[in-house]
N, C-alpha and C positions, 0 to 999 in steps of 0.2 A: 504494500500500500504506500503510495507516495503522499507525503504530507504537503498540502498547499502552503504557499507563502502566506504568512499571517502578518497583517499590518496592525500594530498596536494602536488602539484608538486614542485620539487626543482631541478633547473638546475644551474650549476656553469659555468660562462663564461670563455672562453679562447681565447685570440687573436691569429688569424692565420696571418692576414695581415692588415695593416692600411694604411692610406693616398692613397687609391685607386684613380687612375685617372678617372676610370669609373667602373661601376658595374651593372650587370644584371643577368647573369645565373650562376647556381651552381649545380653540381652533385657530387656523392660520390661513385665511383667505386674503386675497388682494381686495381691500375694502375701498380704497380711494382711487383705484384704477390707474395707478402709476407704474404697474408692472412689478412691484415689489410686494411680497407677502407681508401683511399686517397681522395683528392678533385680535381676537375678542375672547373675553373670559368673564367669569362671574362665580359667585358662590350661591348657596341655597337660601340664606337667611334674609339678605337685604333686598333681593329682587331688583338689583341694579345690574344692567348689562353694559359693560364698558368695551370699547375697542381702543387699541393701542396702535398709533400710527408709526410706521417704520420710516421715520424722518430723521434718524440720527439721535433722537432724544426719547423715543418711545412715548410721545405725547398721548396722554390718556383723555378719551372723549366719551361722554355718556350717550349711548344710543337709545336706551329705554330704561324705565324704572317702574316701580310700584307693581311688580309682578310677584305673586306669592309662590315662592319655592320653584324657580326655574331649575330644571334638571338637565336632561340631555339635549344636544343641539347638533345641527349640521348647517351647511350653507350651500347656496346655489344662486345663479343669476335667474331669478324667477321672472323678472320683468323684461329681460332681454336687452338691457341697456349697457351691458358690459361690466357691471360691478356686482359683487356678491351681496345677496340678501341673507339674513339670518333666520333660520327655522329652529324653533325650540319648543319644548314641552314644559308644563308647569302645573302647579296645584296637585302635586302627587299625594301628599299626606294630609290628614285632618288635624284636629287640635293637639293630639298627642305628639305628632311630628315624628313618628317612627314607622318602620316597615309594617307593623301590625295594624296600622291605622290609615288605610287608603281613603282618600276623599272620593266618595261615590258620585259626586257631581264634578270632580276635577279630571285630571289626566288630559288636559287640553293641549292642543298644538296650535301655535300661531306662527306667522312669519312677519318679520320686520323689514319694511321697505327702506333700503339704503337711501339716505338723503342726498347722496351724490358727491359731496365734497366736504373737506374739513372746515371750510369757511361757513358752513351751516351748522356749526358746532352747537349752537343754542337751540336748534330745532330737533326735537325727538323724532326718531324714526317712526313712521306710521305702522300701526299694528293691523294685521289682517288675519282673520280666524280660518283655521283649516278644518279642525274636527276634534274628537275626543274619544277616549276609552279609559275606564277606571284603571288607575295604577300606571299610566303611561310614564315611561322612564328613559327609554332610548328611541331614537328615530334615525333613519337613514334616507337621504334624498338621492335619487338617481333614475336610471332607466332599467327597470327590472324585467318588464314584459314587452316593451316596445320603445321606440326612440322618438316618437312624435310629441309626447307630453312628459313633463316631469312627474315622477311618482315619489311619494313619501311613505315609507313603511314605518308604522308605529308599533313599538314593542313594550307592552306593560311588564312590570316586574311582579306585581301582586294583584290578586283579584279581591273583590269585596267580600267573598265568602271566607277566604282563608289565605294565609301567606303562601301556601303551597298548592292552591287550586290551579286547575288548568286555565291557561291564558289565551286570549284571542290575539293572533298576529294579523294586523289590519293594514290596508294600503289605501292611500288617498291619491287620487289622480287630478292633476292640474286642470282646472276648468277653463272655459274659453276666455273669460275676462277675469284675470286674477285679482284685479283691484276691486271689482264690483261684487264678486261672488261672496255670498254670506258664509259658505263653507264649501269644501271640496267633496266630490263623490267618494264614498268609502266602500270598499269590498273587504271581505274576510278571507285571508289566505289560509289560515289554519286555526281551529279552536278546539283541538282535541289531543294535542301531543306535548305542548310545552308548559313547563312550570318554572317560575322564578327565573326569568330571562334577565341576566345582568349585562352581559357583553354582546355587542352586535357590531360587526365590522363589514363594511362594503368593499367588495373587490370586483374589478372589471377584468374580463379575459380569462376567467377560470373555466368557463364552459367551452369545450373545444368547438371551434368554428363560429363562435358568437362573441360579439362585443358588448353584450348586455352585462349589467351589474348583477352580482349575486351576493348573498349574505352568509356570514359565518356567525353562528349563535352559540353563546355559552349559557347553559341553563342547568336545572336539576338533572336533565337527561344526559348532560355531558357536552360534547362538541358536535355540532350539527352544521352541515352545509345545506343551505336552502337556496334553490334556484328555479327559474321558470324554463320549462322545456317547450320551446316554440313549436316543435314538430308535433308534440302530443297536446300542446296547449293546456298544460297543467303544471302545478308546482310539484317539485321533487324534493324530498328530504333524504339526505345521506348522513347516517350516523357515523362519525369518524371515531369517536371513543366515548366511553361512559364516565370519564373523569375520575375524581377522587372519591373513593367509596369507604375508606377506613375510618374517617372522622365522624361519621353520621351519628353514631350512638352518643358521642361526646358533645357534638356541636349542633346537631340538627340540620347541618348543611351537607350537601353532596353534589357531585357533578362538577361543573366548571363555572368560573366567575368572569373570565375575560380571555380573549384569544385573538390571534391574527395568523394569516397564512404567509409563508415565505417562499420566495423563488430560489432555486438552486439550478444553475445552468439554464436549460430550456424549459424546465418544468415550473410553471407559475405557482403551483401549490405542491411543492416537494415536501413541505412540512407544515404543520400547524403547531404553534407554540401557545400554551395555555397557562393561566393562573387558576388554581383550583383549591377548594370549591368557591362558593360565593365569598367575596372579600377574603380570599384564601391566602395560605402561606406556602403553597406548593407550586413549583414550576415544573411543567412537564412538556415534552415534545412528542408529537405524533408524526411518524414517518412511514412511507410506503415500503412494504416488504412482501414480495411475491403476491402482489395484488391486494394485500390487506394492510390496514393501518396498525402500526405497533406503537405503544406508549412507552416512552423512556422518562423516568423520573430524574430530573437534574438537580433540584435543590429544594430544601424546606427552610423557610425563613421564619424561625421562631415558633412558639406554640400559640394556639388559638387563645384569645383573651377571654374575659368573663362572659362576653357576648357570643363566643364561638367564632370570632373573626380573626383573621390574620392581617398582615400589612399590605398585601398585594392588591392592586386596583386596575392596572391596564397593561396590555402587551402591544407593542408596535413593531412591525417588520418593515425593513427598508434596507437599501444598499448604501451604507455609509462610507465604506472604504473603496468604492469604485471598481470592484473586481467582478461585478455581474451577479454576485450572490447576495441574498438578503441576510443581514444580521437581524437580531431582535433585541428590543429594549424592554425591561421590566420596571414598571413604576411601583415604588414602595412608599407608603405614606408614613411609616414609622410605628412606634418610637425607635430611636437609635438602639442598636445598630441596624435594624431592619428598616432602613430609610434611604431614599435616593433613587438612582437609576442604575441598574445593572445591564451590561452590554454582553450579549452572547454571540459567539461566532462558531459556525460549524467547521469542525476539522474532518470528521467522518460521520455525517448525519445518519447514514444507514446503520451504523454500529453504535450510535448514541454517544459519539465523542464530540464534545463542545468545550470551548474555552471561554472564560468570562473575565470581565473587568468591572469595577465600579467607576462610573463616569460622572456621578453627581452625588452629593451628600444631602441635598435639600429634600424636605418632604414633598412627595409628588402624588397628586390625584390623577392628573391627565398629562399626556405628552402630545404635542403637535409638531409635525415635521414640515420643513420648507427650506429653501435656499434663501435665508434672510439677508445675506450679505451680497448676493449676486456674483459669487466667485465660482459657481458651478458645483459646489459641494453641498450636500444635504446636511442641514443643521437641525437641531430640535429645541423646543421650548417646553417649559414645565410650569404648572401651577400647583401650589401647595394644597394638601387636603386639610381643610379647616371647616368642619361641619358639626354643628351642635348635635348632641345626642349620639354621635358616632365617634369622631376623632377630631380634635382641634390641634393643629400643628403649632409649634412655637415658631415665631419669626416667619410667618407665612409670606411667601414671595411668588412673583412670576419671574422666571429666568429664561434667558437665551443661552444656548451652548453652541458656540461657533466651531464648526468642524475643521480641524487642522490635521486630520488623520492622513491625508494625502496632499500632494502639492496642488495648489489652485489651478484649475483648468483655464 
């Protein structure tokens, strides 16, 4: 077996914002249309959605406020004017404010119409309603069944009946007039298979011969690939693995909590990396062997806390060292030493051989990737996990990590 050349990762930290009052979500679209990726981020408590302009100073601007408990988000150019709009879900929980208390009138999805330019900083972005389902926690915008209209898939985490009840996976299709529509038409993709969906990642090009988006879901059931088969005109579920099953009697959680698919060579889904189970402490990788998926346990970060939760929150796969293969990042919220970003590189994925480095020490809830500096290298950004009733990070920050792993192109 020949060992591939390994480039040691090097990322230089840069502060975007500190002393955050709360922190949870982060994305990196080009908001002002200047060709450089910006950031938008927020926490669950204040209901304030900020964007940070990539202007050399990371100027903070308030896009919208007065939303109760915004949770998951995505972005897309909904109006067709060349800049990204924000799509988000909110009003997840009721008065208790925890996972056992879903708001049966909440779970709403709205999109915020980009106001077009930083000089309109005093004007809040206009809100447009999409739809709702109880317990809405994640959403992904893309083209899953066709390319004519934008589609938003909504993924609840809990149902009104019970934390572990079966959930509906729903899809909202862009109407003719996005500005005037009272809501978007909704269809149900699946309402009989998934429980406690926490992670949902969109990937394009995984279905052979198709450019449509598909989804990877982390749930009680484990790791599932969900895609639309255009020839059969139906949704297909492929179970990749059942996740972490040994902690259930102790914690009440099983399966997977977050995930992402990585490319190795010509295979766009050569592996799936996962954090397991819900808010888990276990990092595992699923690889293909003789036509089947095989699970390899890589690391366990600490013991579950009194709530049965570990420090892991997100997985990101991308090619950071420019060799054509995807590495993956693991976001750890803390407490120390189970905090920061861990970087994993495949040495021999088929046989479960990986090498890792710690590339950040800060508390991390979410990671966003983009070339923030314009030098041709993929950087990443993080936001601290600071959520009441779950985990509140000390010195919560938004950070950029500039990639200096390889020479600038």
